[in-house]
N, CA and C of each residue as an Amber inpcrd file, in Angstrom:
protein
   435
 111.2140000  82.2770000  90.4320000 110.5650000  81.2680000  91.5290000
 110.0830000  80.1760000  90.6800000 110.2210000  78.9970000  91.2050000
 109.7330000  77.7140000  90.5050000 108.2710000  77.7890000  90.3800000
 107.7920000  77.1830000  89.3520000 106.3000000  77.0520000  88.9410000
 105.4650000  76.4720000  90.0770000 106.0730000  75.3470000  90.5850000
 105.2840000  74.6130000  91.6640000 105.0500000  75.5080000  93.0570000
 106.2200000  76.2790000  93.2960000 105.9770000  77.1130000  94.5380000
 105.0410000  78.2960000  94.1990000 105.0630000  78.8760000  93.0380000
 104.2120000  80.0100000  92.6500000 102.7820000  79.4460000  92.7240000
 102.4950000  78.3330000  92.2070000 101.1650000  77.6660000  92.2290000
 100.6490000  77.6100000  93.5780000 101.5390000  77.0810000  94.4500000
 101.1830000  76.7770000  95.9220000 100.8250000  78.1680000  96.6230000
 101.7400000  79.1820000  96.3070000 101.4690000  80.3290000  96.9840000
 100.2200000  81.0700000  96.3800000  99.8910000  80.9280000  95.2020000
  98.5390000  81.4470000  94.4880000  97.4100000  80.6610000  95.2210000
  97.4340000  79.3810000  95.4420000  96.4570000  78.6550000  96.0040000
  96.2440000  79.2360000  97.4400000  97.2200000  79.5130000  98.2850000
  97.0880000  80.0180000  99.6250000  96.6280000  81.4670000  99.6310000
  97.0010000  82.1910000  98.5160000  96.3840000  83.5650000  98.4450000
  94.9020000  83.5680000  98.2110000  94.3740000  82.7540000  97.3950000
  93.0150000  82.7070000  97.1840000  92.2630000  82.2630000  98.5060000
  92.6860000  81.3920000  99.2040000  92.2640000  80.9230000 100.5820000
  92.1560000  82.0700000 101.3750000  93.3250000  82.7890000 101.4940000
  93.4150000  84.0650000 102.4280000  92.2630000  85.1440000 102.0530000
  92.1720000  85.3190000 100.7460000  91.1700000  86.2140000 100.2740000
  89.7740000  85.7540000 100.6520000  89.5710000  84.4680000 100.3900000
  88.1580000  83.9440000 100.7150000  87.9640000  83.9570000 102.2120000
  89.0090000  83.8680000 103.0050000  88.8100000  84.0550000 104.4600000
  88.8780000  85.3280000 105.0000000  88.9540000  86.3370000 104.0510000
  88.8530000  87.7950000 104.5090000  90.2390000  88.0050000 105.4400000
  91.1810000  87.3640000 105.1150000  92.4240000  87.5150000 105.9360000
  93.4990000  88.3190000 105.4790000  93.3100000  89.6410000 105.7980000
  94.3700000  90.6970000 105.0420000  95.7920000  90.4610000 105.6320000
  95.9770000  89.9800000 106.8590000  97.4010000  89.8240000 107.3450000
  97.9240000  88.6890000 106.5510000  97.3860000  87.6090000 106.2420000
  97.8970000  86.4470000 105.7080000  97.9970000  86.9020000 104.2000000
  97.0120000  87.6430000 103.6580000  97.2320000  88.0470000 102.1260000
  98.4870000  88.7570000 102.0870000  98.7360000  89.6960000 103.0320000
  99.9340000  90.5790000 102.8870000 101.1540000  89.7410000 103.0670000
 101.2330000  88.7550000 103.8410000 102.3340000  87.8000000 104.1040000
 102.5790000  87.1620000 102.7850000 101.5730000  86.5350000 102.2370000
 101.9130000  85.7930000 101.0140000 102.2500000  86.5480000  99.8580000
 101.7440000  87.9390000  99.8060000 102.2550000  88.7000000  98.7310000
 103.7180000  89.0720000  98.9740000 104.1350000  89.2030000 100.1410000
 105.5280000  89.3930000 100.5220000 106.4340000  88.2670000 100.1910000
 105.8270000  87.0590000 100.2490000 106.4060000  85.8890000  99.9570000
 106.6440000  85.5500000  98.4010000 105.9400000  86.3360000  97.6000000
 106.0840000  86.2650000  96.2140000 104.7910000  85.7370000  95.4930000
 103.6950000  85.6930000  96.1390000 102.3670000  85.1680000  95.4850000
 102.1110000  86.3820000  94.4530000 101.7010000  85.8820000  93.2560000
 101.3820000  86.7810000  92.2240000 100.0350000  87.5050000  92.4550000
  99.9450000  88.6980000  92.4510000  98.6040000  89.4090000  92.6680000
  97.5950000  89.2750000  91.5670000  98.0550000  88.9020000  90.2660000
  97.2170000  88.7720000  89.1710000  97.0980000  87.2250000  88.6890000
  97.7350000  86.4020000  89.3970000  97.8070000  85.0360000  88.9590000
  96.3070000  84.4170000  89.2360000  95.7150000  83.9530000  88.2360000
  94.3790000  83.4570000  88.2230000  94.3450000  82.0070000  88.8330000
  93.1750000  81.7110000  89.3940000  92.9110000  80.3100000  89.8190000
  92.6110000  79.5280000  88.6170000  92.3990000  78.1310000  88.7760000
  92.2050000  77.1360000  87.7510000  90.8290000  77.5830000  86.9030000
  89.9750000  78.3580000  87.5720000  88.7670000  78.7370000  86.8570000
  88.9570000  80.0600000  86.0150000  90.0270000  80.6380000  86.2450000
  90.2890000  82.0330000  85.7640000  89.9120000  83.2940000  86.4130000
  89.5770000  83.0160000  87.6580000  89.2580000  84.1380000  88.6410000
  90.6190000  84.7440000  89.1250000  90.5280000  86.2180000  89.1720000
  91.4590000  86.8840000  89.8170000  91.3930000  87.2560000  91.2130000
  92.5270000  87.2150000  91.9710000  92.2110000  87.5090000  93.5290000
  91.5900000  88.8290000  93.6560000  91.8220000  89.8570000  92.7690000
  91.1840000  91.1050000  93.0620000  89.7450000  91.0910000  92.8290000
  89.4160000  90.3190000  91.7760000  87.9310000  90.2550000  91.4920000
  87.2280000  89.4950000  92.7360000  87.9270000  88.4830000  93.2420000
  87.1560000  87.9040000  94.4590000  87.1580000  88.8150000  95.6900000
  88.1820000  89.6390000  95.9640000  88.1530000  90.5760000  96.9120000
  87.1060000  91.5150000  96.8150000  86.8530000  92.0540000  95.4640000
  85.8760000  93.0960000  95.0790000  84.5510000  92.5360000  95.2760000
  84.1350000  91.2640000  94.9380000  82.9100000  90.8390000  95.1460000
  82.5980000  90.8100000  96.6840000  83.3980000  90.4260000  97.4280000
  83.4980000  90.1440000  98.8880000  83.4380000  91.6760000  99.5460000
  83.7890000  92.7100000  98.9990000  83.8140000  93.9000000  99.5800000
  85.0180000  94.1260000 100.4900000  86.0210000  93.3630000 100.2590000
  87.1970000  93.4060000 101.1490000  88.1180000  94.4730000 100.6140000
  88.0410000  95.6780000 101.1250000  88.5630000  96.9410000 100.7150000
  90.1600000  96.8860000 101.1590000  90.5280000  96.2850000 102.3260000
  91.9190000  96.1640000 102.6340000  92.6600000  95.1590000 101.8060000
  92.0200000  94.1420000 101.5370000  92.6680000  93.0380000 100.6980000
  92.8400000  93.5460000  99.2950000  91.8070000  94.2460000  98.7780000
  91.9290000  94.8820000  97.3900000  93.1340000  95.8170000  97.4080000
  93.2730000  96.7500000  98.4330000  94.2950000  97.7020000  98.3560000
  95.7750000  96.9650000  98.3580000  95.7660000  96.0040000  99.0920000
  97.0860000  95.1870000  99.3170000  97.3310000  94.5850000  97.8860000
  96.4110000  93.8500000  97.2460000  96.6500000  93.3690000  95.9560000
  97.1210000  94.4400000  94.8940000  96.3300000  95.5340000  94.8460000
  96.6680000  96.5850000  93.8930000  98.1010000  97.2540000  94.2980000
  98.4500000  97.4970000  95.5500000  99.8160000  97.7990000  95.7940000
 100.7480000  96.7940000  95.3850000 100.4870000  95.6740000  95.3460000
 101.4380000  94.5130000  95.0230000 101.3660000  94.3600000  93.4660000
 100.7270000  95.0000000  92.7380000 100.6530000  95.1370000  91.1980000
  99.5540000  94.5360000  90.4740000  98.3740000  94.2270000  91.2020000
  97.1250000  93.8070000  90.4590000  96.6130000  95.0220000  89.8460000
  96.1460000  94.8100000  88.5540000  95.6520000  96.0390000  87.8300000
  94.0800000  95.9670000  88.2820000  93.5990000  97.2560000  88.4100000
  92.0900000  97.2980000  88.8490000  91.1600000  97.0620000  87.7050000
  91.8190000  96.9930000  86.5660000  90.9310000  96.6870000  85.3030000
  91.1220000  95.4730000  84.6290000  91.8750000  94.4970000  85.2810000
  92.0570000  93.2220000  84.7270000  90.5840000  92.3460000  84.7960000
  90.0260000  91.8770000  83.7980000  88.9150000  91.2810000  83.8960000
  89.0270000  89.7230000  84.2350000  88.2900000  89.3120000  85.1820000
  88.3740000  87.8590000  85.5800000  87.5060000  87.0120000  84.6510000
  87.7020000  85.8420000  84.4690000  87.0380000  84.9620000  83.4980000
  86.6290000  83.6150000  84.1450000  86.6050000  83.5700000  85.4140000
  86.1280000  82.3560000  86.2250000  84.7090000  82.0530000  86.1030000
  84.2200000  80.8610000  86.0540000  82.8430000  80.5290000  85.9870000
  81.9820000  81.1560000  87.0060000  81.1110000  82.1030000  86.7720000
  80.3500000  82.7210000  87.8100000  81.1250000  83.9130000  88.3310000
  82.3380000  84.0890000  87.8230000  83.1230000  85.2240000  88.3420000
  83.7410000  85.9600000  87.3050000  82.8960000  86.1650000  86.1880000
  83.4280000  87.0490000  85.1550000  83.2530000  88.4030000  85.2500000
  84.1540000  89.2980000  84.7830000  84.0410000  90.6550000  84.8750000
  85.2360000  91.3730000  85.4750000  85.0290000  92.6720000  85.5520000
  86.0500000  93.4520000  86.2020000  85.8170000  93.6580000  87.6750000
  86.7330000  93.8930000  88.5020000  86.6620000  94.2780000  89.9220000
  85.7620000  95.2560000  90.2260000  85.8110000  96.3670000  89.3940000
  84.8630000  97.4990000  89.6000000  83.4830000  97.1170000  89.3870000
  83.1110000  96.3800000  88.4620000  81.7690000  95.8930000  88.1520000
  81.3280000  94.9360000  89.2530000  82.2130000  94.0760000  89.6900000
  81.8070000  93.1540000  90.8400000  81.6070000  93.9810000  92.0890000
  82.3810000  95.1540000  92.3960000  81.9930000  95.7660000  93.7390000
  80.7480000  96.5920000  93.4780000  80.5050000  97.1630000  92.3470000
  79.3990000  97.8490000  92.0070000  78.0180000  96.9600000  92.1290000
  78.3030000  95.8450000  91.6090000  77.0520000  94.9230000  91.7060000
  76.4660000  94.6380000  93.0200000  77.4690000  94.6850000  93.9770000
  76.9760000  94.4130000  95.5380000  77.0450000  95.6320000  96.3060000
  77.2920000  96.8540000  95.7350000  77.2090000  98.1220000  96.4200000
  78.2800000  98.3480000  97.4340000  79.4210000  97.7190000  97.3450000
  80.5940000  97.7800000  98.0980000  81.2440000  99.1350000  97.8380000
  80.7690000 100.1610000  98.5180000  81.2360000 101.6020000  98.1710000
  82.6800000 101.7390000  98.6450000  83.1960000 101.2880000  99.6960000
  84.4940000 101.4690000 100.1800000  85.4880000 100.7260000  99.1140000
  85.1330000  99.6760000  98.6790000  86.0050000  98.8940000  97.7340000
  85.9790000  99.6890000  96.3810000  84.8680000 100.3320000  95.9350000
  84.7780000 101.1600000  94.6940000  85.6550000 102.3110000  94.8860000
  85.7950000 102.9250000  95.9250000  86.6220000 104.0760000  96.2190000
  88.0590000 103.6860000  96.0020000  88.3940000 102.6320000  96.5810000
  89.7830000 102.0870000  96.5770000  90.2390000 101.6640000  95.1870000
  89.2630000 101.0520000  94.5230000  89.6210000 100.6860000  93.0230000
  89.7820000 101.9620000  92.2760000  88.8360000 102.8660000  92.3600000
  89.0560000 104.1690000  91.6180000  90.2020000 104.8800000  91.9810000
  90.6370000 104.9250000  93.4070000  91.8860000 105.6160000  93.6720000
  93.0790000 104.9750000  93.1280000  93.0860000 103.6150000  92.7040000
  94.1960000 102.9970000  92.1150000  93.9780000 102.8930000  90.6360000
  93.1090000 103.6920000  90.0150000  92.9490000 103.9390000  88.5660000
  91.9790000 103.1650000  87.9570000  91.0780000 102.5070000  88.5320000
  90.0660000 101.7910000  87.7400000  89.3050000 102.5710000  86.8060000
  88.9920000 102.2310000  85.6770000  88.2720000 102.8350000  84.5410000
  86.6720000 102.8190000  84.9770000  86.0840000 103.9060000  85.3920000
  84.6220000 103.8090000  85.7180000  83.8000000 103.5260000  84.5240000
  84.2350000 103.4450000  83.4230000  83.4730000 103.3080000  82.2310000
  83.8220000 101.8510000  81.3300000  84.7310000 101.2590000  82.0060000
  85.2770000  99.9300000  81.4590000  84.0280000  98.9620000  81.5250000
  83.5340000  98.4950000  80.4330000  82.4250000  97.4270000  80.3390000
  83.1400000  96.0980000  80.3960000  82.3090000  95.0990000  81.0090000
  82.7510000  93.6700000  81.0670000  82.6190000  93.0320000  79.7550000
  83.0160000  91.7030000  79.6420000  82.8850000  90.9060000  78.5380000
  83.5990000  91.7460000  77.3960000  84.9890000  92.2480000  77.6760000
  85.8550000  92.7340000  76.7840000  85.1710000  93.9170000  76.0960000
  84.4430000  94.7390000  76.7880000  83.9050000  95.9350000  76.2890000
  82.4620000  95.7880000  75.6280000  81.8140000  94.7660000  75.7720000
  80.6540000  94.4480000  75.1890000  79.4300000  94.3280000  76.1280000
  79.9340000  94.0610000  77.5230000  78.8500000  93.9910000  78.5510000
  78.5450000  95.0190000  79.3370000  78.1150000  94.8750000  80.5690000
  77.6220000  95.9510000  81.3730000  78.8810000  96.8040000  81.9280000
  78.5040000  98.0160000  82.3620000  79.4990000  98.9020000  82.8810000
  79.3860000  98.7440000  84.4290000  80.1560000  99.3900000  85.1000000
  80.0140000  99.4210000  86.7810000  78.7330000 100.1750000  86.9950000
  78.4970000 101.2660000  86.1610000  77.2460000 102.0310000  86.5160000
  75.9750000 101.3180000  86.2770000  75.9830000 100.4020000  85.2020000
  74.8990000  99.6170000  84.7950000  74.5500000  98.6540000  86.0550000
  75.6680000  98.1840000  86.5670000  75.5860000  97.2410000  87.7840000
  75.0300000  97.9310000  88.9830000  75.4490000  99.1120000  89.1210000
  74.9310000  99.9340000  90.4110000  73.5160000 100.2230000  90.1590000
  73.2250000 100.6050000  89.1050000  71.6870000 101.0680000  88.7690000
  70.9380000  99.8260000  88.7870000  71.3660000  98.6030000  88.3660000
  70.6060000  97.4680000  88.2900000  70.3470000  96.9580000  89.7550000
  71.2940000  97.2180000  90.7720000  71.2060000  96.7570000  92.1640000
  70.0400000  96.9290000  92.9410000  69.4510000  97.8770000  93.2650000
  69.9730000  99.2750000  93.0570000  70.8330000  99.7060000  94.1790000
  71.7470000 100.4460000  93.8750000  72.7330000 100.8850000  94.8820000
  72.9720000 102.4340000  94.5160000  72.1200000 103.4010000  94.9730000
  72.2460000 104.7300000  94.4970000  73.5060000 105.4070000  95.0110000
  74.0750000 105.0060000  96.2580000  75.3690000 105.4180000  96.6900000
  76.4780000 105.1020000  95.8850000  76.5010000 103.8910000  95.3850000
  77.4340000 103.3840000  94.5270000  77.4290000 104.1000000  93.1210000
  76.2280000 104.1950000  92.6500000  76.0040000 104.9340000  91.3300000
  76.5000000 106.3580000  91.4970000  76.2850000 107.1030000  92.5540000
  76.6070000 108.4840000  92.7390000  78.2480000 108.5190000  92.7240000
  78.7470000 107.6380000  93.2850000  80.3920000 107.6070000  93.4800000
  80.8750000 107.3720000  92.0610000  80.3460000 106.5070000  91.2340000
  80.7950000 106.1800000  89.9930000  80.6080000 107.4350000  88.9590000
  79.2880000 107.9480000  89.1630000  79.0810000 109.2480000  88.2640000
  80.1920000 110.2880000  88.5620000  80.3670000 110.4300000  89.9720000
  81.4300000 111.5350000  90.2830000  82.7140000 111.1700000  89.8040000
  83.1350000 109.9720000  89.5480000  84.4720000 109.5580000  89.0080000
  84.3210000 109.5280000  87.5040000  83.2940000 110.0010000  86.8470000
  83.2050000 110.0700000  85.4050000  82.4340000 109.1080000  84.7160000
  81.7900000 108.1400000  85.3530000  81.0680000 107.1250000  84.7740000
  79.9010000 107.5840000  83.9750000  79.7240000 107.2790000  82.7440000
  78.6820000 107.6080000  81.8750000  77.7620000 106.4930000  81.7240000
  76.4510000 106.7450000  81.6320000  75.5670000 105.6460000  81.3710000
  75.6170000 104.9980000  79.9820000  75.3890000 103.8760000  79.7560000
  75.5990000 103.2240000  78.4690000  74.2400000 103.3950000  77.8040000
  74.2270000 103.6650000  76.4210000  72.9960000 103.9010000  75.8410000
  72.1780000 102.7200000  75.6040000  72.8000000 101.5390000  75.4350000
  72.0160000 100.1640000  75.3810000  72.8330000  99.2060000  76.1620000
  72.6200000  99.2910000  77.5750000  73.3520000  98.3080000  78.3140000
  72.8910000  96.8620000  78.0470000  73.9300000  96.0840000  78.0750000
  73.8330000  94.5690000  77.8140000  72.9920000  93.8760000  78.8900000
  72.3700000  92.8270000  78.4790000  71.6300000  92.2360000  79.4490000
  72.3370000  91.2440000  80.3190000
């Protein structure tokens, strides 16, 4: 697929995720939009869906090939999808990410930052923390600030 078309599809995919439009997201993915293609800031579609608690869109992205552990690097959108969902207490999204293999102990900032459990405990989101602990999340000894 030509670079220009892929860029246009990616732009439309981000718009669909922002609009919480699962049907449009699905159509764009079927048309060849890259589920892991970052926007110009470095944000991934799955991170954006996870921050918003869009469980259906997150599922569609992962089924299309987005890794649940790919770290986003956009300004104000740094981190893993699981950390993003945990920060906001989006339990359904967390369950979906875990079902697709997200590592409950993967820390942000390339392993030096907070873990999903750190974010859930900081929230506070006790339901989220419980789900993460049940999935094997271990508290960090010295969580990053």
